[in-house]
C-alpha positions in Angstrom: -0.2 0.0 0.0 1.5 3.1 -1.1 2.4 5.5 1.9 1.0 9.0 1.2 3.8 11.3 3.2 2.3 14.7 4.3 5.4 17.8 3.3 6.2 19.9 5.9 5.5 23.3 4.6 6.5 26.4 6.6 3.8 29.3 6.2 4.8 32.5 7.2 2.1 33.6 9.8 1.7 37.0 11.3 3.6 38.1 14.1 2.0 39.0 17.2 -1.7 38.4 15.3 -4.1 35.6 17.2 -6.5 34.7 14.4 -9.4 32.3 14.4 -9.6 31.4 10.8 -8.3 28.0 10.4 -8.8 28.5 6.0 -12.3 26.8 5.6 -14.0 30.5 5.1 -12.1 31.1 1.8 -13.0 27.8 1.1 -16.5 28.4 1.7 -16.6 31.4 -0.4 -14.7 30.4 -3.3 -17.5 27.8 -3.8 -20.4 30.4 -3.5 -18.4 32.4 -6.0 -18.2 29.7 -8.1 -22.5 28.8 -8.0 -23.1 32.7 -8.2 -21.2 32.6 -11.8 -23.8 29.2 -12.7 -26.9 30.4 -11.4 -25.8 33.9 -13.4 -25.4 32.2 -16.9 -28.4 30.2 -16.1 -30.3 33.4 -15.6 -29.3 35.0 -18.9 -30.0 32.2 -20.7 -33.4 32.1 -19.3 -33.7 35.8 -19.9 -32.3 35.6 -23.6 -35.6 33.1 -24.2 -37.9 34.9 -22.1 -37.3 38.0 -24.7 -37.1 35.8 -28.1 -40.3 34.4 -26.9 -41.8 38.0 -26.5 -40.2 39.2 -30.1 -41.9 36.4 -31.5 -45.3 36.7 -29.8 -45.2 40.7 -31.0 -44.8 39.7 -34.0 -47.1 37.4 -35.1 -49.7 39.5 -33.9 -52.1 40.7 -36.1 -52.7 44.1 -38.0 -56.0 43.7 -36.4 -55.3 43.5 -32.7 -53.3 46.2 -33.6 -55.9 48.7 -34.6 -58.8 47.4 -32.2 -59.0 48.9 -28.7 -60.1 46.6 -25.7 -63.3 48.6 -23.9 -62.0 47.8 -20.3 -58.2 48.4 -20.8 -58.8 51.4 -23.9 -56.0 50.3 -25.5 -55.3 48.5 -28.8 -55.7 44.3 -27.6 -52.4 43.5 -28.9 -50.9 45.8 -26.0 -52.5 43.6 -23.4 -49.4 41.4 -22.6 -50.0 37.5 -22.5 -50.4 35.8 -19.4 -47.2 33.9 -17.8 -44.1 36.4 -19.6 -42.0 37.8 -16.9 -40.2 41.2 -16.9 -37.7 39.9 -20.1 -40.5 38.9 -22.1 -42.9 41.4 -21.1 -40.6 44.5 -22.1 -39.4 42.7 -25.5 -43.1 41.9 -26.4 -44.3 45.7 -25.3 -40.9 47.0 -27.7 -42.1 45.2 -30.6 -45.8 45.9 -30.3 -45.0 49.5 -30.0 -43.4 49.9 -32.5 -45.5 48.1 -34.9 -48.6 50.0 -33.4 -46.5 53.4 -35.0 -45.7 51.7 -37.6 -49.3 50.6 -38.9 -50.9 54.3 -37.8 -48.2 55.7 -40.2 -49.5 53.1 -42.7 -53.2 53.6 -42.2 -52.6 57.9 -42.2 -50.5 56.8 -45.8 -53.9 54.9 -47.7 -56.6 57.1 -45.9 -54.2 60.2 -47.6 -54.4 58.4 -50.9 -57.7 57.3 -50.6 -58.8 61.3 -50.0 -56.3 62.3 -52.5 -58.1 60.5 -55.3 -61.1 61.2 -54.1 -60.8 65.1 -54.4 -58.5 65.3 -57.2 -60.7 66.9 -59.7 -62.2 69.0 -57.1 -61.6 72.8 -57.9 -61.9 73.0 -53.7 -60.0 69.4 -53.2 -57.3 71.1 -51.4 -59.0 72.4 -48.9 -61.4 69.5 -48.7 -58.5 67.2 -48.6 -57.0 69.0 -45.3 -60.3 69.4 -43.8 -61.1 65.5 -43.9 -57.6 64.2 -43.5 -56.9 66.7 -40.6 -60.5 65.1 -38.9 -59.1 61.7 -39.5 -55.5 62.5 -37.6 -57.4 64.1 -34.9 -59.5 61.0 -34.2 -56.4 58.6 -34.5 -54.6 61.1 -32.3 -58.0 60.2 -29.5 -58.3 57.4 -29.9 -54.3 56.4 -29.4 -52.5 55.5 -26.9 -51.7 59.0 -24.6 -47.9 57.9 -24.8 -48.1 57.8 -28.6 -50.9 60.9 -29.1 -47.9 63.6 -30.0 -46.0 61.4 -32.2 -49.2 60.2 -34.4 -50.3 64.0 -34.6 -46.6 64.7 -35.8 -46.8 61.7 -38.3 -50.0 63.4 -39.5 -49.3 66.6 -39.7 -46.8 65.8 -42.0 -48.9 63.8 -44.0 -51.2 66.5 -44.0 -48.2 68.9 -46.0 -47.1 66.2 -47.9 -50.3 65.3 -49.4 -51.3 68.6 -49.7 -48.5 70.0 -51.4 -49.0 67.6 -53.8 -52.6 67.4 -54.6 -52.1 71.5 -55.0 -49.4 71.0 -57.7 -51.5 68.5 -59.6 -54.3 70.9 -59.4 -52.4 73.8 -60.8 -51.0 71.8 -63.4 -54.6 70.7 -64.3 -55.6 74.2 -64.4 -53.0 75.2 -66.2 -53.8 72.8 -69.2 -57.5 74.2 -68.8 -56.5 78.1 -68.8 -54.1 76.5 -72.5 -57.2 74.6 -73.6 -59.7 77.7 -72.7 -57.3 80.1 -75.2 -57.2 77.5 -77.9 -60.9 77.8 -77.1 -60.8 81.6 -77.3 -58.9 81.5 -80.2 -60.4 79.9 -82.5 -63.6 81.5 -81.2 -62.1 84.8 -82.5 -61.0 82.5 -85.7 -64.4 81.8 -86.6 -65.6 85.4 -85.9 -62.9 86.9 -88.2 -63.8 84.3 -90.9 -67.5 85.1 -90.9 -66.7 89.0 -90.6 -63.9 89.1 -94.0 -66.9 87.2 -95.4 -68.9 89.5 -95.2 -66.6 92.4 -96.6 -68.5 95.4 -95.6 -66.3 97.9 -94.1 -67.9 97.3 -90.1 -67.6 94.0 -90.5 -63.8 94.3 -91.9 -63.2 97.1 -89.1 -64.7 94.1 -86.2 -63.1 91.5 -87.8 -59.3 93.5 -87.6 -60.4 94.8 -84.0 -61.1 90.6 -83.2 -57.6 89.9 -84.9 -56.0 92.5 -82.3 -57.5 90.9 -79.6 -56.8 87.1 -80.5 -52.8 88.7 -80.9 -52.8 90.3 -77.5 -54.0 86.9 -76.5 -51.7 85.1 -77.4 -48.7 87.2 -76.3 -49.8 87.8 -73.0 -49.9 84.2 -72.5 -46.7 83.2 -74.0 -44.3 86.4 -73.2 -46.3 87.2 -69.4 -45.2 86.1 -66.5 -47.4 83.2 -66.0 -46.5 81.0 -69.8 -49.5 79.4 -70.5 -49.3 78.4 -74.3 -45.4 77.7 -75.6 -44.0 79.7 -78.6 -44.7 76.6 -80.8 -48.0 76.5 -79.6 -48.4 80.6 -79.8 -47.1 80.1 -83.7 -49.9 77.5 -84.4 -52.5 79.9 -83.0 -51.1 82.4 -85.3 -51.3 80.7 -88.2 -55.0 79.7 -87.1 -55.8 83.1 -87.6 -54.1 83.9 -90.7 -55.9 80.5 -92.1 -59.2 82.9 -91.0 -58.4 85.5 -93.0 -57.7 83.6 -96.0 -61.4 81.4 -95.4 -63.4 84.7 -94.8 -61.7 85.9 -98.2 -62.5 82.8 -99.9 -66.2 83.1 -98.2 -66.2 86.4 -99.4 -66.4 85.2 -103.1 -69.9 83.9 -102.5 -71.0 87.1 -101.6 -69.7 88.4 -104.4 -71.1 86.1 -106.7 -74.4 86.9 -105.1 -73.4 90.4 -106.0 -72.1 90.2 -109.7 -74.4 87.9 -112.0 -71.8 87.7 -114.9 -69.1 86.1 -112.4 -68.8 82.5 -113.4 -67.4 78.9 -112.5 -64.7 79.9 -115.3 -63.7 82.9 -113.4 -63.3 81.2 -110.4 -61.2 78.7 -112.1 -58.6 81.6 -113.4 -59.1 82.6 -110.0 -57.4 79.3 -108.8 -54.9 79.1 -111.3 -53.9 82.8 -110.2 -52.8 81.6 -106.7 -51.5 78.3 -108.3 -49.0 80.6 -110.5 -48.2 82.5 -107.4 -47.4 86.3 -109.9 -49.1 89.0 -108.4 -49.0 90.8 -112.2 -52.1 87.7 -113.5 -54.1 89.2 -111.0 -55.0 91.9 -113.4 -56.5 89.6 -115.6 -59.0 88.3 -113.4 -62.4 90.0 -112.9 -61.9 93.2 -111.2 -64.2 92.1 -108.3 -62.2 89.3 -107.8 -58.6 90.8 -108.0 -59.0 92.6 -104.3 -59.5 89.5 -103.2 -56.9 87.6 -105.0 -54.4 90.6 -103.8 -55.2 89.7 -100.5 -55.0 86.3 -99.9 -52.0 86.5 -101.6 -49.8 89.1 -99.5 -51.2 86.3 -96.5 -47.7 85.6 -95.1 -48.9 82.4 -94.8 -50.0 81.8 -97.7 -48.2 79.0 -98.8 -48.5 77.5 -95.7 -52.5 77.4 -96.1 -53.0 76.9 -100.3 -54.3 73.3 -99.6 -56.9 74.9 -97.3 -57.8 78.3 -99.5 -57.5 75.7 -102.8 -60.1 73.4 -101.2 -62.5 76.2 -100.1 -62.2 77.3 -103.9 -62.9 74.3 -105.3 -66.1 74.2 -102.9 -67.3 77.2 -104.6 -66.6 76.6 -108.0 -68.7 73.1 -107.8 -71.7 75.1 -106.0 -71.5 77.9 -108.8 -71.1 75.5 -111.4 -74.0 73.7 -109.9 -76.2 77.1 -109.5 -75.0 77.5 -113.2 -76.6 74.2 -114.0 -79.7 74.8 -112.0 -80.3 77.9 -113.5 -80.1 76.8 -116.9 -82.8 73.9 -116.1 -85.0 76.8 -115.0 -84.9 78.9 -117.9 -87.4 78.5 -120.3 -86.7 77.4 -123.0 -86.9 80.5 -125.0 -84.7 82.3 -122.6 -82.1 79.5 -122.5 -81.8 79.8 -126.2 -81.5 83.5 -126.2 -79.0 83.2 -122.8 -77.2 80.8 -124.0 -76.7 82.4 -127.7 -76.1 85.7 -125.8 -73.2 83.8 -123.5 -72.0 81.4 -126.7 -71.2 85.4 -128.5 -69.6 86.5 -125.7 -67.0 83.6 -125.7 -66.8 83.8 -128.9 -65.9 87.6 -128.8 -63.4 86.4 -126.0 -62.1 83.8 -127.8 -61.3 86.0 -130.4 -59.7 88.1 -128.7 -56.0 86.3 -128.2 -56.0 84.9 -132.0 -56.7 88.7 -133.2 -53.8 90.0 -130.7 -51.5 87.6 -132.2 -51.9 88.7 -136.0 -51.7 92.3 -134.5 -48.7 91.3 -133.0 -46.9 89.7 -136.0 -48.6 92.8 -138.3 -46.6 95.4 -135.4 -43.7 93.4 -135.8 -43.2 93.7 -139.4 -43.7 97.5 -139.3 -40.9 97.9 -136.8 -38.7 95.8 -138.7 -39.1 98.1 -141.8 -39.0 101.0 -139.2 -42.4 102.0 -140.4 -43.5 103.8 -137.0 -46.4 105.2 -139.1 -48.2 102.1 -140.2 -47.5 100.6 -136.9 -49.7 103.7 -134.9 -52.3 102.9 -137.4 -52.1 99.3 -136.7 -52.2 99.9 -133.1 -55.3 102.6 -133.2 -57.0 99.8 -135.3 -56.6 97.4 -132.7 -57.3 99.6 -129.8 -61.0 100.3 -131.3 -62.2 97.0 -132.3 -61.1 96.2 -128.4 -63.3 99.2 -127.4 -66.4 97.6 -129.5 -65.9 94.0 -128.1 -65.5 95.5 -124.5 -69.5 97.1 -125.3 -70.9 93.8 -126.4 -69.4 92.2 -123.4 -70.5 94.3 -120.9 -67.3 94.8 -119.4 -63.6 95.9 -120.6 -61.3 93.5 -118.1 -60.4 91.3 -120.9 -60.0 94.0 -123.5 -58.0 96.3 -121.0 -55.4 93.2 -120.5 -55.2 92.8 -124.1 -54.6 96.4 -124.8 -51.7 96.0 -122.1 -50.1 93.1 -123.7 -50.0 94.0 -126.7 -48.5 98.1 -125.4 -45.9 95.8 -123.4 -45.1 93.6 -125.9 -45.0 96.5 -129.0 -42.4 98.3 -126.3 -40.5 95.7 -125.5 -39.5 95.4 -129.3 -38.9 99.3 -129.4 -36.4 99.2 -126.9 -34.2 96.0 -127.9 -34.0 97.7 -131.0 -32.5 101.0 -129.4 -30.1 98.9 -127.6 -28.8 97.6 -130.8 -27.5 101.3 -132.0 -26.8 103.7 -129.0 -24.0 103.9 -126.6 -24.0 103.8 -123.1 -24.7 107.9 -122.9 -27.7 107.4 -125.7 -29.4 104.2 -123.9 -29.1 106.8 -120.5 -31.0 109.6 -122.5 -33.3 107.2 -123.6 -34.5 105.7 -120.4 -34.3 109.7 -119.1 -36.1 110.8 -121.8 -38.9 108.3 -121.3 -39.2 108.2 -117.5 -39.9 112.1 -117.8 -42.5 111.3 -120.0 -40.4 113.5 -122.9 -40.5 116.7 -120.2 -36.6 116.5 -120.6 -33.7 117.7 -122.7 -31.4 115.7 -123.9 -29.7 114.7 -127.4 -30.8 111.4 -129.1 -30.4 110.1 -132.5 -33.1 110.9 -135.2 -34.4 107.1 -135.3 -34.1 106.9 -131.3 -36.0 110.3 -130.9 -38.8 109.2 -133.0 -39.0 105.6 -131.0 -39.2 107.8 -127.9 -41.6 109.8 -128.7 -43.9 106.4 -130.2 -43.5 104.7 -126.5 -44.5 108.4 -125.0 -47.5 108.7 -127.4 -48.9 105.4 -126.9 -48.2 104.0 -123.5 -50.8 104.5 -120.5 -47.5 105.8 -117.8 -49.9 104.3 -114.3 -50.0 101.2 -115.6 -46.9 100.7 -118.4 -44.1 102.6 -116.3 -42.7 99.6 -114.3 -42.3 97.3 -117.3 -41.1 100.4 -119.6 -38.6 101.2 -116.8 -37.4 97.3 -116.2 -36.9 96.9 -120.0 -34.4 100.5 -120.3 -32.7 100.0 -117.3 -31.7 96.7 -118.4 -30.4 98.4 -121.8 -28.5 100.8 -119.3 -27.0 98.1 -116.9 -25.7 95.9 -119.6 -24.3 98.4 -121.8 -22.6 100.1 -118.4 -21.0 96.2 -117.7 -19.6 96.1 -120.8 -17.9 99.2 -120.6 -16.6 98.2 -117.0 -15.7 94.5 -118.3 -13.4 95.7 -121.5 -12.0 98.3 -119.1 -10.9 95.8 -116.5 -10.4 93.2 -118.9 -7.7 95.6 -120.9 -6.3 96.0 -117.4 -6.3 92.6 -116.4 -4.2 91.5 -119.4 -2.2 93.9 -119.4 -0.7 92.6 -116.0 -1.1 89.1 -116.7 1.2 89.9 -119.8 3.7 91.0 -117.7 3.7 88.3 -115.0 3.8 85.6 -117.6 7.1 87.6 -118.9 8.5 87.4 -115.7 8.7 91.4 -115.3 5.8 91.6 -112.1 6.4 94.4 -110.3 7.0 93.2 -106.3 6.0 96.0 -104.9 2.4 96.5 -107.2 -0.5 95.7 -104.7 -2.0 95.6 -108.8 0.3 92.7 -109.5 0.0 90.7 -106.2 -3.7 90.5 -106.8 -3.6 89.8 -110.1 -1.3 87.1 -109.5 -3.5 85.6 -106.7 -6.8 85.4 -108.9 -4.6 83.6 -111.6 -3.5 81.2 -108.9 -6.9 80.8 -107.2 -8.6 80.3 -111.0 -5.9 77.5 -111.7 -6.3 75.6 -108.5 -9.8 76.3 -108.0 -9.8 76.7 -104.5 -11.7 79.6 -102.4 -10.7 82.9 -102.0 -9.6 82.8 -98.5 -6.9 79.8 -99.8 -3.9 81.5 -98.7 -5.4 82.1 -95.4 -5.4 78.0 -95.0 -2.6 75.8 -94.4 -4.4 74.2 -97.2 -1.9 76.6 -99.4 1.4 75.6 -97.3 0.6 72.2 -98.1 -0.1 72.4 -102.1 2.8 75.2 -102.2 4.7 73.0 -104.7 1.4 73.6 -107.1 1.5 77.6 -106.7 5.4 78.8 -105.8 6.4 78.1 -109.5 3.7 81.2 -110.4 5.9 83.5 -107.9 8.9 82.3 -108.7 8.3 82.4 -112.5 6.4 86.1 -112.9 9.7 88.1 -111.4 9.1 87.4 -107.6 5.6 88.6 -107.1 3.8 86.8 -104.0 0.2 86.9 -103.5 -1.3 89.9 -102.4 -3.0 87.7 -99.5 -0.1 87.4 -97.6 1.8 90.3 -98.1 -1.0 91.9 -96.8 -1.3 89.4 -93.5 2.1 90.6 -93.1 2.0 94.0 -92.7 -0.8 93.3 -90.5 1.0 91.8 -88.2 3.9 94.7 -88.8 1.0 96.7 -87.2 -0.1 94.6 -84.3 -3.6 94.1 -85.5 -3.6 90.3 -85.9 -3.2 88.2 -82.5 -4.8 84.8 -84.3 -2.1 82.5 -83.1 -2.7 80.6 -86.3 -2.6 83.3 -88.8 0.7 84.2 -86.7 2.2 80.4 -87.4 0.9 80.6 -91.2 2.6 83.6 -92.0 5.5 82.7 -90.0 5.7 79.8 -92.8 5.1 82.5 -95.4 8.3 84.3 -93.9 10.6 81.4 -94.1 9.4 80.3 -97.7 10.3 83.5 -99.7 12.9 84.5 -97.0 15.4 83.3 -99.6 13.9 82.4 -103.5 16.2 82.6 -106.5 13.5 84.1 -108.9 13.9 83.1 -112.7 16.2 83.9 -115.1 18.5 85.1 -111.5 21.7 83.9 -110.1 21.2 85.0 -106.7 18.0 84.5 -104.2 16.9 87.2 -102.2 14.1 88.1 -99.8 10.9 88.4 -101.5 9.1 90.1 -98.2 11.5 92.7 -98.5 10.0 94.1 -101.7 6.2 92.8 -100.5 6.5 94.4 -96.9 9.0 97.4 -96.9 11.8 97.9 -95.7 10.3 99.2 -91.7 8.1 96.4 -91.5 10.4 93.7 -92.9 12.5 94.1 -90.5 10.5 94.5 -87.3 9.0 91.3 -87.9 12.0 89.0 -88.9 13.4 90.6 -85.7 10.8 89.2 -83.7 10.5 86.1 -85.3 14.3 85.5 -84.5 13.8 86.5 -81.0 10.3 84.3 -80.8 12.1 81.4 -81.8 14.5 82.1 -78.9 12.3 82.5 -76.2 11.1 79.9 -74.1 7.4 80.4 -75.5 8.9 80.4 -79.2 6.4 81.8 -81.7 4.1 82.1 -79.2 5.2 85.2 -78.1 5.3 87.3 -81.6 3.0 89.9 -80.2 4.3 90.2 -77.0 8.0 90.6 -78.3 7.0 92.6 -81.4 5.2 95.5 -79.3 8.2 95.3 -76.3 10.6 96.4 -79.8 7.9 98.6 -81.3 8.0 100.4 -78.3 12.1 100.2 -77.8 12.2 101.7 -81.5 9.5 104.3 -81.0 11.4 106.0 -77.8 14.6 105.1 -78.3 15.5 107.3 -75.5 13.7 105.2 -73.0 15.5 101.8 -74.6 19.2 103.7 -74.8 18.3 104.7 -70.9 18.0 100.7 -70.7 20.9 99.6 -72.4 23.3 102.1 -70.6 22.4 100.3 -67.5 23.3 97.4 -68.9 26.6 98.4 -70.6 29.5 98.9 -68.9 31.8 102.4 -69.2 33.0 102.6 -73.2 31.1 99.4 -73.7 29.5 98.9 -77.4 26.3 97.1 -77.8 28.1 94.8 -80.5 31.1 94.0 -78.2 28.4 92.9 -75.6 27.0 90.5 -77.7 30.2 89.7 -78.7 31.9 88.7 -75.3 29.1 86.8 -74.8 28.5 84.5 -77.8 32.1 84.9 -79.8 32.7 86.3 -83.4 33.5 82.7 -85.0 29.7 82.6 -86.1 27.8 85.3 -87.8 24.3 83.8 -87.6 24.3 83.3 -83.9 25.3 87.4 -83.7 22.2 88.2 -85.7 19.8 85.4 -84.6 20.7 86.5 -80.9 21.1 90.4 -81.3 17.5 91.2 -81.6 16.1 88.8 -78.6 19.4 90.4 -76.5 17.5 93.9 -77.5 14.2 92.4 -76.7 15.7 91.4 -72.8 17.2 94.8 -72.6 13.7 96.6 -73.6 12.1 94.2 -70.6 14.1 95.8 -68.6 16.8 92.3 -66.8 19.4 93.4 -65.8 23.0 92.7 -67.0 23.6 89.2 -65.5 20.3 88.1 -66.3 20.5 88.8 -69.7 24.2 87.0 -70.0 23.0 84.3 -67.9 20.1 83.7 -70.7 22.0 84.1 -73.3 25.0 82.1 -72.7 22.6 78.8 -71.6 20.7 79.3 -74.8 23.9 79.5 -76.6 25.2 76.6 -74.9 21.7 74.5 -75.0 20.7 75.1 -78.6 23.9 75.9 -80.9 25.6 72.8 -81.4 28.4 70.9 -84.5 26.9 71.0 -87.9 29.3 68.7 -89.0 29.2 70.0 -92.4 25.4 68.6 -92.4 23.7 71.7 -91.5 23.9 75.2 -93.4 22.5 78.3 -92.2 19.6 79.6 -94.4 21.4 83.4 -94.2 24.8 82.7 -94.1 25.8 79.7 -95.3 28.1 77.1 -94.2 28.8 78.0 -90.5 29.9 75.7 -87.4 27.2 75.8 -85.0 23.1 76.1 -85.6 20.3 75.6 -83.4 18.8 73.1 -86.1 22.4 71.3 -86.2 21.7 67.2 -85.7 24.0 66.3 -83.1 21.7 68.9 -81.3 19.2 64.9 -80.8 22.1 62.4 -82.1 25.6 63.7 -80.2 28.5 63.9 -81.6 28.0 61.0 -83.5 25.0 61.5 -85.8 26.5 59.3 -88.1 23.4 56.9 -88.0 21.5 60.2 -89.0 23.4 60.6 -92.1 23.0 56.8 -92.7 18.9 57.7 -93.1 19.6 60.4 -95.0 21.8 58.8 -97.8 19.0 55.6 -97.3 16.1 58.0 -98.5 18.5 59.4 -101.5 18.9 55.8 -102.7 15.3 55.3 -102.3 14.5 58.1 -104.2 17.0 57.0 -106.9 19.2 59.6 -106.6 22.9 58.0 -106.9 25.5 61.1 -108.2 24.6 62.9 -104.2 25.3 62.0 -100.7 25.3 63.4 -97.3 28.8 63.9 -95.8 30.1 64.5 -92.5 32.9 67.2 -92.3 34.9 67.8 -88.4 37.0 70.9 -88.0 39.6 69.2 -86.5 41.2 66.3 -87.4 43.0 63.4 -85.1 46.8 63.0 -84.8 48.9 63.2 -87.9 50.0 59.4 -87.8 46.0 58.4 -87.8 43.4 58.8 -90.3 41.0 61.3 -89.6 37.3 61.1 -87.9 35.8 62.1 -91.1 37.7 59.9 -92.9 36.8 57.5 -90.7 33.3 58.0 -90.9 33.5 58.1 -94.6 34.3 54.7 -94.4 31.3 53.6 -92.0 28.8 55.1 -94.3 30.7 53.9 -97.2 30.3 50.2 -95.9 26.8 50.3 -94.5 26.1 51.9 -98.4 27.2 49.1 -99.8 29.6 51.1 -101.6 33.7 51.8 -102.0 35.0 55.1 -100.2 36.0 56.1 -103.5 32.5 55.7 -105.2 31.6 57.7 -102.1 33.8 60.5 -102.2 33.3 61.0 -106.2 29.7 61.9 -105.4 28.4 65.3 -104.9 28.1 67.0 -101.3 24.0 67.7 -100.5 23.3 69.4 -97.0 19.9 70.5 -95.3 19.2 74.0 -95.0 16.7 74.8 -92.3 13.8 76.1 -93.4 14.0 80.0 -91.1 12.5 80.8 -88.1 12.1 76.6 -87.6 13.2 76.9 -84.0 15.5 74.4 -82.5 15.5 70.5 -82.7 13.5 70.3 -80.2 10.6 71.1 -82.6 10.2 68.8 -85.7 12.4 71.2 -87.9 12.2 71.0 -91.3 15.0 71.1 -93.7 15.5 71.4 -97.5 18.0 69.5 -99.2 20.6 72.2 -101.0 23.7 71.9 -102.9 26.5 74.6 -103.3 26.4 75.7 -106.9 30.5 75.9 -107.5 30.0 78.4 -110.4 27.7 81.0 -108.4 29.4 80.2 -104.8 25.5 80.2 -103.8 23.8 77.5 -102.2 20.7 76.3 -103.9 17.5 74.0 -103.7 17.9 70.7 -104.7 15.6 69.1 -107.1 14.9 65.8 -108.4 12.2 64.1 -110.8 10.2 60.8 -110.6 7.3 59.3 -112.2 3.8 59.6 -110.1 1.0 57.2 -110.2 -0.7 58.8 -112.5 2.7 58.2 -115.3 3.5 62.0 -114.9 7.1 63.1 -114.5 7.2 65.2 -111.3 10.0 68.0 -110.6 10.4 68.5 -106.8 12.3 69.8 -104.0 13.6 67.2 -101.1 12.2 68.5 -98.2 13.4 65.8 -94.9 11.5 66.6 -91.2 13.5 65.6 -88.2 10.9 63.7 -86.9 11.4 61.3 -89.8 15.3 61.4 -89.6 14.8 60.5 -85.1 12.5 57.3 -86.6 14.5 56.3 -89.4 17.4 56.2 -87.1 15.3 54.3 -84.1 14.0 51.4 -86.6 
C-alpha cells in the first residue's frame, strides 16, 4: 500500500496576531462564487429565451389586434401582455408591439391620404376639403391613440397632411394650367371663327370688327406666351397665329360667295381662272381677273402664311366653283326654252368674242413686228389704233372691259419691249441713258438723241399709259443701260488685267505693286480652283509646290493676301496665333528665293512688306524663336520691340544701365557669343535687345544668353548650313543637338532616303573641324568608311558623289521641335547654295520635279528603326 507522506511546509504567519481563521471560510467563499457564476449564466440564458418569446409573440400579433381597441383597457388589444410573461418577455413584447403600432398607424395614414387625394383630385376646392377630412382623421386617430403615442401620431399626421396637400395642390395647378391652355385655344378659335365670318361679309364695318378681333387674338396670344405665367409655348403660339391667318384667308374665300351673289356675270370659269392665278403665285396676273375678284386675290396672296394655307384655300375655292357650277346648271334648267336659247346664244357670242381676242392679238402683234422691223412707225401707229378701236367695240358687247383692257396692256408692252431692244442695238451708253431718262420724264427733258431713237421714244410716250406701263418700260430701259455699263466696265477691266497678266507671264511683275500681287493671286486661285481665302489656310502650305512656280516665274511677285497678312502683323492688328504661325511659314518660304532668270536668291518679303515692316517682323521672329514660348510670344515681343524703337531715349537709358563704361552693344554681344558664327550674332541680336527692353539686368541677360547658346547651338559637322549665312560651324538646327557627336546613324538614314528616291550622284557627308593626329586617319575619313560600308559602296565611290546639305527652313526654332529641312547643294559657279530638285514618275505616269524636304521627326524615326 502506497504511503502518502505529508510534506512539511513553512508558512509565514503574522507576528503577534491571533486569528481564529483556519482556512475554511476562504474555501467556502470560492465555492460560493462558482455557484453564483453558474446561477447568473443560467439566468442570462433564461432572459434571452424570454426576450425571444416576447419578440416572436409580438411579431405574430395581427394588424387587426393592433388597430382594435380593448374597451376595458382603452388600448389596442395587442397591448394586453399575454399571461405568464416575465419581465424580459414583457419588455421585448411591449417594445415590438409599440413599434408596430406606430408603423401601422403611419400605414393607415398613408392609405387614408391616398384615398382622399384620389377622391378630391378633380374637385376645384379639393385641397381645402382634403385638409379638412384628413385633419379630422388625424384628430380621431390621436383621440383613440395610446396616450404616450398621441404626439407622435400627431406629428406623423401633420407631416403627411402637408406633403399630400402640396402634392394635390401641384397636380391641381397643372390641371388648371392645362385648362387655361385649352381655354386660350378655344378663345382663339372663337376669334378665328368670328374673323372668318366678318371678312366673308366684306363691308367696311365687318372688316373693322374683324381687324379688332385679330388684334384681340394677338394680344391674348402674346399675353399668355410672354407674360408672367406662360400658359402656352412659343410653338403653340405660332400654331394659334396660323389659325388666325387661316381664318383671314378662308374669310376671303367666303367673301367670293357674296361677290357671286352681287355680280351676276361671274361664272365658274372665273373662279377657275382665280385658282390658276393663285397657283402661279404671280401677282402680275391678278389684273387679268374680273375686277370684283382682284382685291380678294391680292389680299390672299399677301397673306404671310399664303403658302402654308394654300391647300385649304384651294379646297374652299373648289367648293365655291362646284357650288357655282351647280347653280349655273340649276339656273339653266329653270329657264324657259326661249330664255335659255337667247341666254345661250348671248353667252356663246361673248365666249366667241373672248376667245377671238387672243388669236386676233397674235395677228396684230405679228403685223406690228413687221412694221417695226421695216422702221415704219406710222403704219405701226395705224395698226395699233385700229386694234384698240376693235377692242373697245368688243368691250361694249361684253358689257365689260376686263378682257380688252388686258389685251391692250399686253399689246403695248410687247410693242414697247421690241422697240427698246432695237434701241439697245443702235445706241452707246450715253445715248441709252438719255433715252431712258427722256421716257421716264414723259418727254419733259432736254436730251440729245439720234433722230431714229428720238422717234421711237416719242412713239412710246404717245401710246403708253404710264399708270400701268411705267414699271415695265423702266425695267426694260434700265436693263439696256445696265448691260451697256457692265460691258464698258468689263472691257476696261479686262484690258488692265490682260496687261498685268502679260507682265507676270514674262517674269516682269512688280514685286511692290498691289495690282500685280492681286492679279497673281487671282491667277493662282483660278488655276488651282480654290476659294478666295486659300492663302489664309494651311492648305496653301501643303500645296505650295503647285503655286510656288507662279511666284518664281512672275518675277518674284507674292500673292497679295500674304503681303497684307505680313503688314497687318507688323501693325500689331493680328493676334490669332494660327494666322501668326501661318505667316511665319510664308516668311521662311520667301526669305531666300531665286527668281526666274536670276543667279542669286533674295528675300521676296522685303519687297512686299517694305524695309521697316520687314525688319520688324524678321527681328521679332528671331527673338520669338529663342524665347521659351517660341512663336507664341510673337505679339508680346513685337510690341516690346516697337516700343523700344519708337522711344529710343527710354531704350538707350535701359541699354546704358546694362553696358559697362565704354562698352558698345556689339562688343557686349560678341563677348557673350564670340565672333566665329555670324548667324548666331544676328539671331541673338534682337533677342538680347528684347531682354534689354524687358528690363532684365546685365547678369540676367548674360546668363540667359549663354545658357541658350550652350543648350541650343551645336556643331553642324558639315551636314547643316544656315539659311542666311551658308556655311557655319554651329546651328540651332544641327543634328548633333539630337544625336550627339556621332551623327553617322542620321546621315546614313539621309543617304538611304536618297537611294529610295533613286538619287545616285549626291550624298550627305560628315565633316569635322578638327582632325586626329597626323599618324592616324581623320575622323572624317573613318566616318566616310563607315557610311560607305553601310551603304554597300566603296569609299572612292562615296567620295566621288556631290555633297548635299540640309538647310533649315527659316525660323524653324530648335531641334526640340520638328524642324523641316530642304536639301541644298553648293553651286560652284555662283558659290551660292541652291535648292536641290529631283524628278520622279507619279502614280498617273506623269513626270514630276520636286524639292527635297526632310523632317527631323522622320530622321529620328529612321534612326530608331
